[in-house]
N, CA, C and O atoms as a GROMACS GRO file, in nm:
protein
  572
    1MET      N    1  -0.796   1.012  -1.245
    1MET     CA    2  -0.758   0.870  -1.225
    1MET      C    3  -0.681   0.853  -1.091
    1MET      O    4  -0.700   0.756  -1.017
    2ILE      N    5  -0.594   0.950  -1.063
    2ILE     CA    6  -0.522   0.943  -0.936
    2ILE      C    7  -0.619   0.954  -0.814
    2ILE      O    8  -0.605   0.884  -0.714
    3ASN      N    9  -0.714   1.041  -0.828
    3ASN     CA   10  -0.812   1.056  -0.724
    3ASN      C   11  -0.892   0.923  -0.704
    3ASN      O   12  -0.919   0.884  -0.590
    4ALA      N   13  -0.926   0.860  -0.807
    4ALA     CA   14  -0.992   0.732  -0.803
    4ALA      C   15  -0.909   0.627  -0.736
    4ALA      O   16  -0.959   0.545  -0.659
    5GLY      N   17  -0.777   0.629  -0.767
    5GLY     CA   18  -0.685   0.536  -0.706
    5GLY      C   19  -0.672   0.556  -0.553
    5GLY      O   20  -0.672   0.460  -0.476
    6PHE      N   21  -0.663   0.678  -0.514
    6PHE     CA   22  -0.663   0.705  -0.363
    6PHE      C   23  -0.796   0.666  -0.306
    6PHE      O   24  -0.798   0.609  -0.197
    7GLY      N   25  -0.902   0.691  -0.369
    7GLY     CA   26  -1.031   0.656  -0.320
    7GLY      C   27  -1.049   0.505  -0.302
    7GLY      O   28  -1.116   0.461  -0.208
    8GLU      N   29  -0.990   0.426  -0.390
    8GLU     CA   30  -1.009   0.285  -0.382
    8GLU      C   31  -0.901   0.216  -0.300
    8GLU      O   32  -0.935   0.125  -0.225
    9TYR      N   33  -0.774   0.252  -0.308
    9TYR     CA   34  -0.662   0.182  -0.244
    9TYR      C   35  -0.594   0.266  -0.139
    9TYR      O   36  -0.504   0.215  -0.072
   10HIS      N   37  -0.630   0.388  -0.119
   10HIS     CA   38  -0.570   0.476  -0.021
   10HIS      C   39  -0.416   0.484  -0.036
   10HIS      O   40  -0.368   0.514  -0.145
   11LEU      N   41  -0.343   0.460   0.066
   11LEU     CA   42  -0.195   0.473   0.058
   11LEU      C   43  -0.136   0.354  -0.016
   11LEU      O   44  -0.020   0.362  -0.055
   12TRP      N   45  -0.207   0.247  -0.037
   12TRP     CA   46  -0.148   0.132  -0.108
   12TRP      C   47  -0.126   0.162  -0.255
   12TRP      O   48  -0.060   0.085  -0.325
   13ILE      N   49  -0.178   0.269  -0.301
   13ILE     CA   50  -0.152   0.314  -0.442
   13ILE      C   51  -0.011   0.332  -0.464
   13ILE      O   52   0.034   0.316  -0.578
   14PHE      N   53   0.068   0.368  -0.361
   14PHE     CA   54   0.212   0.389  -0.372
   14PHE      C   55   0.291   0.257  -0.388
   14PHE      O   56   0.411   0.258  -0.415
   15SER      N   57   0.221   0.143  -0.370
   15SER     CA   58   0.291   0.017  -0.391
   15SER      C   59   0.335   0.000  -0.532
   15SER      O   60   0.435  -0.067  -0.558
   16ALA      N   61   0.264   0.058  -0.626
   16ALA     CA   62   0.305   0.051  -0.766
   16ALA      C   63   0.436   0.133  -0.787
   16ALA      O   64   0.525   0.093  -0.862
   17LEU      N   65   0.443   0.247  -0.720
   17LEU     CA   66   0.561   0.329  -0.727
   17LEU      C   67   0.682   0.258  -0.659
   17LEU      O   68   0.794   0.260  -0.711
   18ILE      N   69   0.656   0.199  -0.549
   18ILE     CA   70   0.762   0.122  -0.476
   18ILE      C   71   0.815   0.014  -0.565
   18ILE      O   72   0.936  -0.004  -0.574
   19ALA      N   73   0.725  -0.060  -0.632
   19ALA     CA   74   0.761  -0.170  -0.720
   19ALA      C   75   0.844  -0.121  -0.839
   19ALA      O   76   0.941  -0.187  -0.877
   20LEU      N   77   0.807  -0.007  -0.897
   20LEU     CA   78   0.886   0.050  -1.006
   20LEU      C   79   1.024   0.088  -0.962
   20LEU      O   80   1.123   0.062  -1.031
   21ILE      N   81   1.031   0.150  -0.844
   21ILE     CA   82   1.162   0.195  -0.791
   21ILE      C   83   1.251   0.072  -0.770
   21ILE      O   84   1.366   0.067  -0.816
   22ILE      N   85   1.196  -0.027  -0.702
   22ILE     CA   86   1.277  -0.149  -0.669
   22ILE      C   87   1.324  -0.216  -0.792
   22ILE      O   88   1.443  -0.248  -0.802
   23LEU      N   89   1.238  -0.239  -0.890
   23LEU     CA   90   1.276  -0.307  -1.012
   23LEU      C   91   1.367  -0.224  -1.096
   23LEU      O   92   1.459  -0.278  -1.157
   24PHE      N   93   1.346  -0.093  -1.101
   24PHE     CA   94   1.436  -0.009  -1.182
   24PHE      C   95   1.578  -0.006  -1.119
   24PHE      O   96   1.679  -0.007  -1.190
   25ASN      N   97   1.581   0.000  -0.986
   25ASN     CA   98   1.711   0.001  -0.917
   25ASN      C   99   1.785  -0.130  -0.940
   25ASN      O  100   1.905  -0.130  -0.970
   26GLN      N  101   1.714  -0.242  -0.926
   26GLN     CA  102   1.778  -0.371  -0.940
   26GLN      C  103   1.824  -0.409  -1.084
   26GLN      O  104   1.935  -0.457  -1.107
   27TYR      N  105   1.729  -0.383  -1.179
   27TYR     CA  106   1.757  -0.430  -1.313
   27TYR      C  107   1.829  -0.327  -1.404
   27TYR      O  108   1.908  -0.367  -1.490
   28ILE      N  109   1.803  -0.200  -1.387
   28ILE     CA  110   1.862  -0.100  -1.467
   28ILE      C  111   1.991  -0.040  -1.411
   28ILE      O  112   2.092  -0.028  -1.479
   29ILE      N  113   1.983  -0.005  -1.285
   29ILE     CA  114   2.101   0.062  -1.224
   29ILE      C  115   2.202  -0.042  -1.179
   29ILE      O  116   2.319  -0.030  -1.217
   30LYS      N  117   2.169  -0.141  -1.102
   30LYS     CA  118   2.259  -0.242  -1.048
   30LYS      C  119   2.291  -0.350  -1.150
   30LYS      O  120   2.393  -0.419  -1.140
   31ARG      N  121   2.206  -0.364  -1.244
   31ARG     CA  122   2.217  -0.474  -1.345
   31ARG      C  123   2.230  -0.613  -1.285
   31ARG      O  124   2.307  -0.696  -1.335
   32LYS      N  125   2.158  -0.638  -1.179
   32LYS     CA  126   2.146  -0.773  -1.116
   32LYS      C  127   2.014  -0.830  -1.156
   32LYS      O  128   1.908  -0.777  -1.124
   33PHE      N  129   2.021  -0.942  -1.228
   33PHE     CA  130   1.902  -1.005  -1.281
   33PHE      C  131   1.864  -1.118  -1.192
   33PHE      O  132   1.867  -1.234  -1.232
   34ASN      N  133   1.828  -1.084  -1.072
   34ASN     CA  134   1.786  -1.180  -0.971
   34ASN      C  135   1.632  -1.192  -0.966
   34ASN      O  136   1.566  -1.090  -0.945
   35LEU      N  137   1.575  -1.307  -0.982
   35LEU     CA  138   1.431  -1.320  -0.983
   35LEU      C  139   1.386  -1.373  -0.853
   35LEU      O  140   1.344  -1.488  -0.842
   36SER      N  141   1.394  -1.287  -0.749
   36SER     CA  142   1.351  -1.330  -0.610
   36SER      C  143   1.188  -1.330  -0.610
   36SER      O  144   1.125  -1.274  -0.699
   37PRO      N  145   1.132  -1.393  -0.512
   37PRO     CA  146   0.982  -1.393  -0.506
   37PRO      C  147   0.928  -1.249  -0.503
   37PRO      O  148   0.824  -1.223  -0.564
   38ILE      N  149   0.992  -1.157  -0.434
   38ILE     CA  150   0.946  -1.020  -0.426
   38ILE      C  151   0.945  -0.964  -0.566
   38ILE      O  152   0.844  -0.906  -0.607
   39ASN      N  153   1.051  -0.979  -0.640
   39ASN     CA  154   1.059  -0.925  -0.775
   39ASN      C  155   0.951  -0.980  -0.866
   39ASN      O  156   0.889  -0.911  -0.947
   40LYS      N  157   0.932  -1.113  -0.846
   40LYS     CA  158   0.824  -1.178  -0.932
   40LYS      C  159   0.686  -1.117  -0.899
   40LYS      O  160   0.607  -1.089  -0.989
   41LEU      N  161   0.658  -1.096  -0.771
   41LEU     CA  162   0.530  -1.039  -0.740
   41LEU      C  163   0.516  -0.891  -0.797
   41LEU      O  164   0.411  -0.853  -0.848
   42PHE      N  165   0.628  -0.810  -0.784
   42PHE     CA  166   0.625  -0.678  -0.839
   42PHE      C  167   0.603  -0.681  -0.991
   42PHE      O  168   0.528  -0.598  -1.044
   43MET      N  169   0.667  -0.776  -1.062
   43MET     CA  170   0.654  -0.785  -1.206
   43MET      C  171   0.511  -0.829  -1.243
   43MET      O  172   0.451  -0.778  -1.338
   44ILE      N  173   0.460  -0.920  -1.171
   44ILE     CA  174   0.318  -0.964  -1.202
   44ILE      C  175   0.222  -0.851  -1.176
   44ILE      O  176   0.131  -0.828  -1.256
   45GLY      N  177   0.240  -0.781  -1.070
   45GLY     CA  178   0.153  -0.663  -1.039
   45GLY      C  179   0.161  -0.555  -1.143
   45GLY      O  180   0.058  -0.502  -1.185
   46LEU      N  181   0.289  -0.520  -1.188
   46LEU     CA  182   0.301  -0.416  -1.281
   46LEU      C  183   0.254  -0.451  -1.423
   46LEU      O  184   0.203  -0.366  -1.495
   47VAL      N  185   0.273  -0.582  -1.462
   47VAL     CA  186   0.219  -0.626  -1.586
   47VAL      C  187   0.071  -0.622  -1.585
   47VAL      O  188   0.011  -0.577  -1.683
   48ASN      N  189   0.005  -0.668  -1.476
   48ASN     CA  190  -0.136  -0.661  -1.467
   48ASN      C  191  -0.188  -0.518  -1.468
   48ASN      O  192  -0.295  -0.491  -1.524
   49LEU      N  193  -0.112  -0.425  -1.404
   49LEU     CA  194  -0.152  -0.286  -1.406
   49LEU      C  195  -0.143  -0.224  -1.549
   49LEU      O  196  -0.223  -0.139  -1.586
   50MET      N  197  -0.042  -0.272  -1.627
   50MET     CA  198  -0.035  -0.225  -1.766
   50MET      C  199  -0.155  -0.274  -1.849
   50MET      O  200  -0.207  -0.203  -1.935
   51PHE      N  201  -0.198  -0.398  -1.819
   51PHE     CA  202  -0.312  -0.452  -1.887
   51PHE      C  203  -0.434  -0.374  -1.849
   51PHE      O  204  -0.515  -0.340  -1.935
   52TYR      N  205  -0.449  -0.343  -1.722
   52TYR     CA  206  -0.567  -0.267  -1.670
   52TYR      C  207  -0.577  -0.132  -1.734
   52TYR      O  208  -0.687  -0.091  -1.772
   53PHE      N  209  -0.468  -0.061  -1.749
   53PHE     CA  210  -0.471   0.075  -1.805
   53PHE      C  211  -0.517   0.072  -1.946
   53PHE      O  212  -0.560   0.175  -1.998
   54ASN      N  213  -0.511  -0.042  -2.012
   54ASN     CA  214  -0.562  -0.053  -2.151
   54ASN      C  215  -0.706  -0.093  -2.164
   54ASN      O  216  -0.759  -0.102  -2.275
   55PHE      N  217  -0.771  -0.117  -2.052
   55PHE     CA  218  -0.914  -0.153  -2.053
   55PHE      C  219  -0.991  -0.027  -2.090
   55PHE      O  220  -0.948   0.084  -2.059
   56PRO      N  221  -1.102  -0.046  -2.154
   56PRO     CA  222  -1.182   0.070  -2.196
   56PRO      C  223  -1.250   0.138  -2.074
   56PRO      O  224  -1.291   0.072  -1.979
   57THR      N  225  -1.260   0.266  -2.080
   57THR     CA  226  -1.328   0.339  -1.976
   57THR      C  227  -1.387   0.463  -2.036
   57THR      O  228  -1.378   0.480  -2.158
   58SER      N  229  -1.445   0.549  -1.963
   58SER     CA  230  -1.511   0.672  -2.007
   58SER      C  231  -1.443   0.791  -1.949
   58SER      O  232  -1.372   0.779  -1.848
   59SER      N  233  -1.461   0.904  -2.008
   59SER     CA  234  -1.400   1.029  -1.950
   59SER      C  235  -1.484   1.079  -1.835
   59SER      O  236  -1.440   1.169  -1.763
   60GLN      N  237  -1.607   1.023  -1.813
   60GLN     CA  238  -1.690   1.058  -1.703
   60GLN      C  239  -1.629   1.007  -1.576
   60GLN      O  240  -1.583   0.893  -1.570
   61THR      N  241  -1.628   1.092  -1.474
   61THR     CA  242  -1.549   1.050  -1.349
   61THR      C  243  -1.626   0.938  -1.275
   61THR      O  244  -1.563   0.854  -1.212
   62TRP      N  245  -1.753   0.936  -1.280
   62TRP     CA  246  -1.818   0.826  -1.200
   62TRP      C  247  -1.794   0.692  -1.266
   62TRP      O  248  -1.789   0.591  -1.197
   63ILE      N  249  -1.778   0.686  -1.398
   63ILE     CA  250  -1.746   0.558  -1.465
   63ILE      C  251  -1.601   0.520  -1.437
   63ILE      O  252  -1.570   0.402  -1.418
   64MET      N  253  -1.512   0.621  -1.435
   64MET     CA  254  -1.374   0.591  -1.413
   64MET      C  255  -1.349   0.540  -1.267
   64MET      O  256  -1.273   0.446  -1.244
   65VAL      N  257  -1.414   0.605  -1.177
   65VAL     CA  258  -1.405   0.553  -1.035
   65VAL      C  259  -1.462   0.411  -1.023
   65VAL      O  260  -1.404   0.323  -0.959
   66SER      N  261  -1.577   0.393  -1.088
   66SER     CA  262  -1.642   0.262  -1.080
   66SER      C  263  -1.554   0.152  -1.144
   66SER      O  264  -1.549   0.040  -1.093
   67SER      N  265  -1.485   0.184  -1.254
   67SER     CA  266  -1.410   0.076  -1.321
   67SER      C  267  -1.271   0.065  -1.260
   67SER      O  268  -1.197  -0.024  -1.301
   68PHE      N  269  -1.230   0.150  -1.166
   68PHE     CA  270  -1.098   0.136  -1.103
   68PHE      C  271  -1.096   0.007  -1.013
   68PHE      O  272  -0.988  -0.042  -0.982
   69ARG      N  273  -1.204  -0.044  -0.973
   69ARG     CA  274  -1.207  -0.162  -0.888
   69ARG      C  275  -1.153  -0.288  -0.963
   69ARG      O  276  -1.112  -0.387  -0.903
   70TYR      N  277  -1.156  -0.276  -1.094
   70TYR     CA  278  -1.106  -0.390  -1.172
   70TYR      C  279  -0.955  -0.400  -1.171
   70TYR      O  280  -0.898  -0.495  -1.227
   71SER      N  281  -0.887  -0.302  -1.108
   71SER     CA  282  -0.740  -0.310  -1.097
   71SER      C  283  -0.697  -0.389  -0.975
   71SER      O  284  -0.578  -0.392  -0.944
   72LEU      N  285  -0.787  -0.452  -0.905
   72LEU     CA  286  -0.749  -0.524  -0.779
   72LEU      C  287  -0.652  -0.637  -0.814
   72LEU      O  288  -0.556  -0.655  -0.738
   73PRO      N  289  -0.666  -0.715  -0.921
   73PRO     CA  290  -0.564  -0.822  -0.948
   73PRO      C  291  -0.428  -0.761  -0.965
   73PRO      O  292  -0.330  -0.833  -0.944
   74ALA      N  293  -0.411  -0.641  -1.000
   74ALA     CA  294  -0.283  -0.577  -1.016
   74ALA      C  295  -0.225  -0.535  -0.874
   74ALA      O  296  -0.106  -0.553  -0.846
   75PHE      N  297  -0.311  -0.481  -0.792
   75PHE     CA  298  -0.260  -0.431  -0.670
   75PHE      C  299  -0.240  -0.534  -0.561
   75PHE      O  300  -0.163  -0.509  -0.468
   76LEU      N  301  -0.305  -0.648  -0.567
   76LEU     CA  302  -0.286  -0.754  -0.472
   76LEU      C  303  -0.142  -0.805  -0.466
   76LEU      O  304  -0.085  -0.813  -0.358
   77PRO      N  305  -0.080  -0.841  -0.585
   77PRO     CA  306   0.059  -0.880  -0.576
   77PRO      C  307   0.153  -0.762  -0.536
   77PRO      O  308   0.252  -0.783  -0.465
   78LEU      N  309   0.121  -0.640  -0.581
   78LEU     CA  310   0.206  -0.529  -0.538
   78LEU      C  311   0.202  -0.509  -0.383
   78LEU      O  312   0.306  -0.488  -0.321
   79ILE      N  313   0.086  -0.515  -0.325
   79ILE     CA  314   0.076  -0.495  -0.182
   79ILE      C  315   0.144  -0.613  -0.109
   79ILE      O  316   0.210  -0.592  -0.007
   80LEU      N  317   0.127  -0.732  -0.159
   80LEU     CA  318   0.194  -0.850  -0.096
   80LEU      C  319   0.343  -0.837  -0.110
   80LEU      O  320   0.415  -0.873  -0.017
   81GLY      N  321   0.394  -0.787  -0.221
   81GLY     CA  322   0.532  -0.765  -0.235
   81GLY      C  323   0.588  -0.660  -0.143
   81GLY      O  324   0.703  -0.670  -0.101
   82VAL      N  325   0.507  -0.560  -0.109
   82VAL     CA  326   0.551  -0.454  -0.013
   82VAL      C  327   0.556  -0.518   0.128
   82VAL      O  328   0.648  -0.489   0.205
   83PHE      N  329   0.463  -0.602   0.159
   83PHE     CA  330   0.467  -0.671   0.290
   83PHE      C  331   0.588  -0.758   0.298
   83PHE      O  332   0.655  -0.757   0.401
   84MET      N  333   0.620  -0.836   0.193
   84MET     CA  334   0.736  -0.926   0.195
   84MET      C  335   0.868  -0.843   0.195
   84MET      O  336   0.965  -0.883   0.259
   85LEU      N  337   0.871  -0.733   0.126
   85LEU     CA  338   0.989  -0.643   0.131
   85LEU      C  339   1.009  -0.591   0.271
   85LEU      O  340   1.122  -0.588   0.319
   86ALA      N  341   0.904  -0.550   0.338
   86ALA     CA  342   0.919  -0.500   0.480
   86ALA      C  343   0.963  -0.613   0.572
   86ALA      O  344   1.044  -0.591   0.662
   87ALA      N  345   0.912  -0.727   0.553
   87ALA     CA  346   0.952  -0.840   0.639
   87ALA      C  347   1.094  -0.881   0.612
   87ALA      O  348   1.162  -0.922   0.706
   88GLN      N  349   1.145  -0.874   0.494
   88GLN     CA  350   1.281  -0.902   0.458
   88GLN      C  351   1.374  -0.800   0.513
   88GLN      O  352   1.486  -0.835   0.552
   89ASN      N  353   1.334  -0.675   0.518
   89ASN     CA  354   1.416  -0.563   0.573
   89ASN      C  355   1.397  -0.537   0.720
   89ASN      O  356   1.455  -0.444   0.776
   90LYS      N  357   1.312  -0.622   0.784
   90LYS     CA  358   1.285  -0.611   0.918
   90LYS      C  359   1.212  -0.473   0.958
   90LYS      O  360   1.243  -0.412   1.060
   91LYS      N  361   1.124  -0.434   0.879
   91LYS     CA  362   1.052  -0.304   0.891
   91LYS      C  363   0.900  -0.332   0.901
   91LYS      O  364   0.819  -0.256   0.848
   92GLY      N  365   0.864  -0.438   0.968
   92GLY     CA  366   0.725  -0.475   0.978
   92GLY      C  367   0.643  -0.374   1.051
   92GLY      O  368   0.527  -0.351   1.017
   93GLU      N  369   0.705  -0.309   1.155
   93GLU     CA  370   0.630  -0.212   1.228
   93GLU      C  371   0.587  -0.092   1.144
   93GLU      O  372   0.486  -0.028   1.170
   94LEU      N  373   0.671  -0.062   1.040
   94LEU     CA  374   0.641   0.048   0.948
   94LEU      C  375   0.509   0.013   0.871
   94LEU      O  376   0.428   0.102   0.846
   95ILE      N  377   0.491  -0.112   0.834
   95ILE     CA  378   0.364  -0.157   0.763
   95ILE      C  379   0.247  -0.135   0.855
   95ILE      O  380   0.141  -0.093   0.811
   96GLY      N  381   0.265  -0.164   0.984
   96GLY     CA  382   0.154  -0.136   1.076
   96GLY      C  383   0.117   0.006   1.075
   96GLY      O  384  -0.002   0.036   1.078
   97TYR      N  385   0.210   0.096   1.071
   97TYR     CA  386   0.170   0.240   1.064
   97TYR      C  387   0.099   0.274   0.929
   97TYR      O  388   0.008   0.357   0.924
   98VAL      N  389   0.141   0.212   0.829
   98VAL     CA  390   0.075   0.240   0.697
   98VAL      C  391  -0.067   0.188   0.698
   98VAL      O  392  -0.156   0.252   0.643
   99VAL      N  393  -0.089   0.070   0.761
   99VAL     CA  394  -0.225   0.012   0.768
   99VAL      C  395  -0.310   0.107   0.854
   99VAL      O  396  -0.425   0.135   0.818
  100ILE      N  397  -0.257   0.155   0.964
  100ILE     CA  398  -0.341   0.245   1.049
  100ILE      C  399  -0.364   0.374   0.976
  100ILE      O  400  -0.474   0.428   0.985
  101ALA      N  401  -0.269   0.427   0.905
  101ALA     CA  402  -0.283   0.549   0.830
  101ALA      C  403  -0.392   0.533   0.723
  101ALA      O  404  -0.465   0.627   0.692
  102ASN      N  405  -0.400   0.412   0.667
  102ASN     CA  406  -0.509   0.379   0.568
  102ASN      C  407  -0.645   0.385   0.636
  102ASN      O  408  -0.745   0.428   0.577
  103MET      N  409  -0.645   0.341   0.762
  103MET     CA  410  -0.774   0.341   0.836
  103MET      C  411  -0.821   0.484   0.863
  103MET      O  412  -0.940   0.514   0.857
  104ILE      N  413  -0.721   0.571   0.894
  104ILE     CA  414  -0.762   0.719   0.914
  104ILE      C  415  -0.802   0.774   0.778
  104ILE      O  416  -0.900   0.848   0.770
  105ASN      N  417  -0.730   0.742   0.673
  105ASN     CA  418  -0.756   0.792   0.536
  105ASN      C  419  -0.890   0.741   0.488
  105ASN      O  420  -0.942   0.795   0.391
  106MET      N  421  -0.949   0.641   0.550
  106MET     CA  422  -1.077   0.587   0.500
  106MET      C  423  -1.194   0.680   0.521
  106MET      O  424  -1.300   0.658   0.461
  107LEU      N  425  -1.182   0.781   0.603
  107LEU     CA  426  -1.292   0.869   0.632
  107LEU      C  427  -1.344   0.938   0.512
  107LEU      O  428  -1.263   0.992   0.436
  108ASN      N  429  -1.468   0.942   0.491
  108ASN     CA  430  -1.527   1.020   0.385
  108ASN      C  431  -1.610   1.126   0.453
  108ASN      O  432  -1.726   1.104   0.488
  109MET      N  433  -1.550   1.244   0.472
  109MET     CA  434  -1.614   1.347   0.549
  109MET      C  435  -1.737   1.405   0.480
  109MET      O  436  -1.820   1.467   0.545
  110ALA      N  437  -1.749   1.387   0.353
  110ALA     CA  438  -1.865   1.443   0.282
  110ALA      C  439  -1.989   1.370   0.324
  110ALA      O  440  -2.096   1.430   0.334
  111TYR      N  441  -1.978   1.240   0.348
  111TYR     CA  442  -2.098   1.158   0.382
  111TYR      C  443  -2.120   1.131   0.530
  111TYR      O  444  -2.232   1.137   0.580
  112TYR      N  445  -2.012   1.102   0.599
  112TYR     CA  446  -2.017   1.063   0.742
  112TYR      C  447  -1.917   1.132   0.822
  112TYR      O  448  -1.817   1.071   0.860
  113PRO      N  449  -1.937   1.261   0.853
  113PRO     CA  450  -1.831   1.341   0.922
  113PRO      C  451  -1.819   1.293   1.071
  113PRO      O  452  -1.716   1.316   1.134
  114LYS      N  453  -1.922   1.228   1.125
  114LYS     CA  454  -1.919   1.189   1.266
  114LYS      C  455  -1.824   1.065   1.286
  114LYS      O  456  -1.787   1.035   1.399
  115LEU      N  457  -1.787   0.999   1.183
  115LEU     CA  458  -1.698   0.884   1.189
  115LEU      C  459  -1.558   0.926   1.245
  115LEU      O  460  -1.486   0.841   1.296
  116VAL      N  461  -1.522   1.050   1.239
  116VAL     CA  462  -1.393   1.094   1.287
  116VAL      C  463  -1.389   1.076   1.443
  116VAL      O  464  -1.283   1.057   1.502
  117LEU      N  465  -1.507   1.081   1.506
  117LEU     CA  466  -1.515   1.061   1.653
  117LEU      C  467  -1.490   0.916   1.687
  117LEU      O  468  -1.459   0.885   1.802
  118ILE      N  469  -1.502   0.828   1.593
  118ILE     CA  470  -1.472   0.683   1.619
  118ILE      C  471  -1.331   0.648   1.578
  118ILE      O  472  -1.256   0.587   1.654
  119TYR      N  473  -1.296   0.689   1.455
  119TYR     CA  474  -1.173   0.646   1.396
  119TYR      C  475  -1.052   0.707   1.464
  119TYR      O  476  -0.954   0.638   1.492
  120LEU      N  477  -1.058   0.836   1.491
  120LEU     CA  478  -0.941   0.903   1.540
  120LEU      C  479  -0.901   0.852   1.675
  120LEU      O  480  -0.782   0.821   1.693
  121PRO      N  481  -0.990   0.838   1.774
  121PRO     CA  482  -0.947   0.773   1.900
  121PRO      C  483  -0.898   0.629   1.882
  121PRO      O  484  -0.801   0.587   1.945
  122THR      N  485  -0.964   0.559   1.801
  122THR     CA  486  -0.927   0.419   1.778
  122THR      C  487  -0.783   0.411   1.722
  122THR      O  488  -0.702   0.329   1.766
  123CYS      N  489  -0.756   0.496   1.627
  123CYS     CA  490  -0.618   0.496   1.565
  123CYS      C  491  -0.516   0.544   1.665
  123CYS      O  492  -0.405   0.491   1.668
  124LEU      N  493  -0.548   0.642   1.747
  124LEU     CA  494  -0.451   0.687   1.843
  124LEU      C  495  -0.417   0.582   1.950
  124LEU      O  496  -0.303   0.570   1.995
  125VAL      N  497  -0.521   0.506   1.988
  125VAL     CA  498  -0.500   0.394   2.087
  125VAL      C  499  -0.415   0.292   2.019
  125VAL      O  500  -0.321   0.244   2.081
  126ILE      N  501  -0.440   0.255   1.894
  126ILE     CA  502  -0.357   0.154   1.826
  126ILE      C  503  -0.213   0.204   1.814
  126ILE      O  504  -0.120   0.128   1.842
  127PHE      N  505  -0.192   0.329   1.774
  127PHE     CA  506  -0.056   0.385   1.764
  127PHE      C  507   0.014   0.375   1.901
  127PHE      O  508   0.130   0.337   1.909
  128TYR      N  509  -0.056   0.409   2.007
  128TYR     CA  510   0.002   0.404   2.142
  128TYR      C  511   0.051   0.265   2.175
  128TYR      O  512   0.164   0.249   2.222
  129PHE      N  513  -0.034   0.163   2.152
  129PHE     CA  514   0.003   0.026   2.188
  129PHE      C  515   0.115  -0.027   2.094
  129PHE      O  516   0.202  -0.103   2.136
  130LEU      N  517   0.111   0.014   1.970
  130LEU     CA  518   0.223  -0.025   1.879
  130LEU      C  519   0.354   0.033   1.927
  130LEU      O  520   0.452  -0.041   1.936
  131ASN      N  521   0.359   0.157   1.956
  131ASN     CA  522   0.482   0.220   2.003
  131ASN      C  523   0.524   0.161   2.138
  131ASN      O  524   0.644   0.141   2.160
  132ARG      N  525   0.436   0.134   2.225
  132ARG     CA  526   0.468   0.078   2.353
  132ARG      C  527   0.529  -0.057   2.336
  132ARG      O  528   0.630  -0.087   2.400
  133ASN      N  529   0.475  -0.139   2.253
  133ASN     CA  530   0.530  -0.273   2.230
  133ASN      C  531   0.668  -0.267   2.159
  133ASN      O  532   0.758  -0.346   2.189
  134ILE      N  533   0.679  -0.178   2.071
  134ILE     CA  534   0.811  -0.166   1.996
  134ILE      C  535   0.919  -0.119   2.087
  134ILE      O  536   1.031  -0.168   2.079
  135ILE      N  537   0.888  -0.023   2.177
  135ILE     CA  538   0.984   0.023   2.277
  135ILE      C  539   1.022  -0.081   2.375
  135ILE      O  540   1.138  -0.090   2.417
  136LYS      N  541   0.919  -0.166   2.416
  136LYS     CA  542   0.940  -0.272   2.514
  136LYS      C  543   1.031  -0.382   2.447
  136LYS      O  544   1.118  -0.438   2.513
  137GLN      N  545   1.010  -0.410   2.317
  137GLN     CA  546   1.088  -0.512   2.251
  137GLN      C  547   1.234  -0.464   2.237
  137GLN      O  548   1.326  -0.544   2.250
  138LYS      N  549   1.253  -0.334   2.211
  138LYS     CA  550   1.388  -0.281   2.202
  138LYS      C  551   1.468  -0.287   2.330
  138LYS      O  552   1.588  -0.314   2.330
  139ILE      N  553   1.394  -0.258   2.442
  139ILE     CA  554   1.459  -0.261   2.576
  139ILE      C  555   1.492  -0.411   2.613
  139ILE      O  556   1.598  -0.438   2.670
  140GLU      N  557   1.402  -0.503   2.580
  140GLU     CA  558   1.432  -0.642   2.606
  140GLU      C  559   1.549  -0.696   2.521
  140GLU      O  560   1.624  -0.784   2.563
  141ALA      N  561   1.560  -0.640   2.400
  141ALA     CA  562   1.670  -0.688   2.310
  141ALA      C  563   1.803  -0.640   2.364
  141ALA      O  564   1.903  -0.710   2.350
  142LYS      N  565   1.807  -0.520   2.427
  142LYS     CA  566   1.931  -0.467   2.490
  142LYS      C  567   1.973  -0.547   2.606
  142LYS      O  568   2.093  -0.563   2.627
  143VAL      N  569   1.878  -0.601   2.686
  143VAL     CA  570   1.907  -0.672   2.808
  143VAL      C  571   1.948  -0.812   2.774
  143VAL      O  572   1.978  -0.891   2.863
   0.00000   0.00000   0.00000
């Protein structure tokens, strides 16, 4: 099931873990019952994910991978919540790196090994321009 999750959502599979950590920290540890929009999105996504895990499936891997796409309504609010959390904490550039890492992770070497010749240089160029713009903004902020 975890392999199917990575195959379908790549690194965004960790958005469920981030949501669990954020909600656990806020409601269990800090005991702050604040229903911010981010917390609402995380709750909606986790409740949808609980419903998804109760859907019938088979022990055959090809059916499990095929039925994993039905979890999209659960992961959309979780991913949006991660974007909003990054924007709230002014970590938007970090999300850019995650998006590019997902693009690199998209390679399926078993079927199309030549794609690495396209994706790797593209990702490196995007990383270069992201870093250049971030450094430029930090220098302008100091001046």
